[in-house]
C-alpha positions in Angstrom: 56.5 -0.1 -44.2 53.1 -1.9 -44.6 52.6 -5.0 -42.5 49.6 -7.4 -42.6 47.4 -8.0 -39.6 46.3 -11.5 -38.6 43.0 -12.6 -40.1 41.6 -14.1 -36.9 39.7 -12.2 -34.1 41.8 -10.7 -31.4 41.6 -12.3 -27.9 39.1 -10.4 -25.8 41.3 -10.1 -22.7 40.8 -7.2 -20.3 43.4 -5.7 -18.1 43.0 -3.1 -15.3 45.4 -0.2 -15.0 47.5 -0.3 -11.8 45.8 1.4 -8.9 42.3 1.3 -10.5 39.7 0.9 -7.7 37.5 -2.1 -8.0 33.9 -1.6 -8.9 31.1 -3.1 -6.7 28.6 -5.4 -8.3 25.2 -6.8 -7.8 25.1 -10.4 -9.2 27.4 -10.4 -12.3 26.9 -6.7 -13.1 29.8 -4.2 -12.4 28.1 -1.2 -10.8 28.9 2.5 -11.3 27.3 3.2 -7.9 25.3 1.0 -5.5 22.1 2.4 -7.1 23.3 2.8 -10.7 24.5 -0.3 -12.6 24.8 0.8 -16.2 25.5 4.0 -18.2 23.0 3.7 -21.1 23.7 7.3 -22.4 23.6 8.2 -26.1 24.4 11.3 -28.1 20.9 12.5 -27.3 20.4 11.9 -23.6 22.1 11.0 -20.4 20.6 7.7 -19.0 21.6 5.4 -16.2 19.8 2.2 -15.2 19.3 -0.1 -12.2 17.7 -3.6 -12.3 15.3 -4.0 -9.3 15.0 -7.5 -7.9 13.1 -8.7 -4.8 16.4 -9.2 -2.9 17.4 -5.6 -2.9 17.5 -4.4 0.7 15.4 -1.3 0.0 12.6 -3.6 -1.4 12.9 -6.5 1.1 12.8 -4.2 4.1 10.4 -1.5 2.9 6.8 -2.8 2.9 3.9 -0.4 2.5 0.4 -1.8 2.8 1.8 -5.3 2.2 3.7 -4.4 -1.0 7.5 -3.8 -1.5 7.8 -0.2 -2.6 11.0 1.6 -3.8 11.6 4.4 -1.2 11.6 8.0 -2.6 15.1 8.5 -1.1 16.4 5.7 -3.4 15.3 7.8 -6.4 16.8 11.0 -5.0 20.2 9.3 -4.5 20.0 7.8 -8.0 19.5 11.3 -9.4 22.3 12.8 -7.3 24.7 10.0 -8.3 23.7 10.3 -12.0 24.4 14.1 -11.9 27.8 13.5 -10.4 28.7 10.9 -13.0 27.5 13.3 -15.7 29.8 16.1 -14.4 27.4 18.3 -12.5 29.5 19.0 -9.5 29.2 20.2 -6.9 25.5 19.4 -6.8 24.0 21.8 -4.2 20.2 21.9 -4.8 17.5 19.3 -5.5 14.2 21.0 -6.0 10.7 20.8 -7.6 10.6 17.1 -6.8 7.3 15.4 -7.8 6.4 11.8 -6.9 4.2 10.8 -9.8 3.4 7.2 -8.7 5.0 4.6 -6.5 7.5 2.1 -7.9 6.1 -1.4 -7.1 8.1 -4.1 -8.9 6.3 -7.1 -7.5 7.9 -10.5 -7.7 9.4 -9.8 -11.2 12.6 -7.8 -11.9 12.1 -4.3 -13.2 14.6 -2.0 -15.0 14.5 1.5 -13.6 16.1 4.3 -15.6 17.3 7.7 -14.4 17.3 10.2 -17.3 18.9 13.6 -17.2 17.6 16.5 -19.4 19.9 19.6 -19.4 18.3 23.0 -19.2 19.9 26.5 -18.8 21.6 26.6 -15.4 20.2 23.3 -14.2 19.4 19.7 -15.1 16.0 18.0 -15.0 15.8 14.4 -13.9 13.2 11.7 -14.6 12.8 8.2 -13.2 11.2 5.9 -15.7 10.9 2.3 -16.8 11.1 0.6 -20.3 7.4 1.3 -21.0 8.0 5.1 -20.6 6.1 5.3 -17.4 7.4 8.1 -15.1 7.7 7.7 -11.4 9.4 10.9 -10.2 11.0 14.0 -11.5 12.8 17.1 -10.3 15.5 19.7 -10.8 19.2 19.5 -10.0 21.4 22.6 -9.6 24.9 23.6 -8.8 24.9 27.1 -7.3 26.1 29.1 -4.4 24.5 28.4 -1.1 24.9 29.6 2.5 26.7 27.5 5.0 24.2 25.7 7.4 23.9 27.1 10.9 25.0 25.0 13.9 22.4 23.5 16.2 23.0 23.6 20.0 22.1 19.9 20.7 22.3 20.1 24.5 19.9 23.0 24.6 17.6 21.2 22.2 17.6 18.0 24.1 16.9 19.7 27.5 13.8 21.3 26.0 12.3 18.2 24.5 8.6 17.7 25.1 8.2 14.1 23.7 10.7 11.3 23.5 10.4 7.9 21.8 12.7 4.9 21.7 13.3 2.7 18.7 10.6 0.0 19.5 7.9 2.6 20.0 8.8 4.4 16.8 8.5 1.3 14.6 5.4 0.1 16.3 3.8 3.4 15.3 4.9 2.9 11.7 3.4 -0.6 11.7 0.1 0.8 12.9 0.2 3.1 9.9 0.7 0.2 7.5 4.5 0.7 7.0 6.7 -2.3 7.9 10.4 -1.6 8.1 12.7 -4.6 8.1 16.0 -4.8 10.0 18.1 -2.7 7.6 15.6 0.2 7.7 15.4 0.3 11.5 18.0 3.0 11.9 16.2 5.3 14.3 17.4 4.8 17.8 15.9 7.8 19.6 13.5 10.6 18.7 12.7 13.8 20.6 10.6 16.9 19.8 10.2 20.4 21.0 8.1 23.4 19.8 10.8 24.2 17.3 11.4 20.9 15.7 12.5 17.3 16.3 15.9 15.6 16.8 16.6 12.0 15.8 19.5 9.7 16.5 20.2 7.3 13.6 22.6 4.4 13.3 23.4 2.7 10.0 23.3 -1.2 10.3 26.7 -2.8 10.0 25.5 -4.9 7.0 24.9 -1.7 5.0 28.2 0.2 5.9 30.2 -1.1 2.9 28.5 1.2 0.4 28.0 4.1 2.8 30.9 6.2 1.5 29.4 6.2 -2.0 26.0 7.4 -0.9 25.3 11.0 0.1 21.5 10.7 0.4 21.6 7.3 1.9 18.1 5.7 1.7 18.4 4.3 5.2 19.2 7.7 6.8 17.1 10.2 4.8 
């Protein structure tokens, strides 16, 4: 039996399914991930975007030579999260990373895009802006890898040759022209030996809400 539909627009009311986890947001934008706000993909490419504004913690507290610069670790986590959203799991390797130029938004907002280009057995990623300027690129892979070896921390600490506490560490960074604000001051202690270095890091309480969603956290990498 044919029935007629109403000739007026349907009400645009949205309802969540029971048990659907809430999405985090920045401003009025529902986010896919703390560093990816929108899925802008088409039939021809996988693309995710993030709007950079001066109030982002990784810009406000990451000043290099007097300018707010997007940390490289932010771009790596964007790539990792985009690969996960696109179905590349488990992601085990990030390689051939090239930093082409620094991302310096200035006082204006800037839309940063993470583009995925599939290749045989891997995926290429690019960090770009609306003008087509590229900032970073690399390769993402999901393949077998050996389990990491355990480190004997007590033995390492007892052999330390140089030890630095948090105030000394960040004073040295400032002398090099890098000013880390409160959220980036995660290093609590640093010690070195002839075989390497050992650092103790603590994530600030203000940044712990999104910690579970980030694998390569910009404040810890």
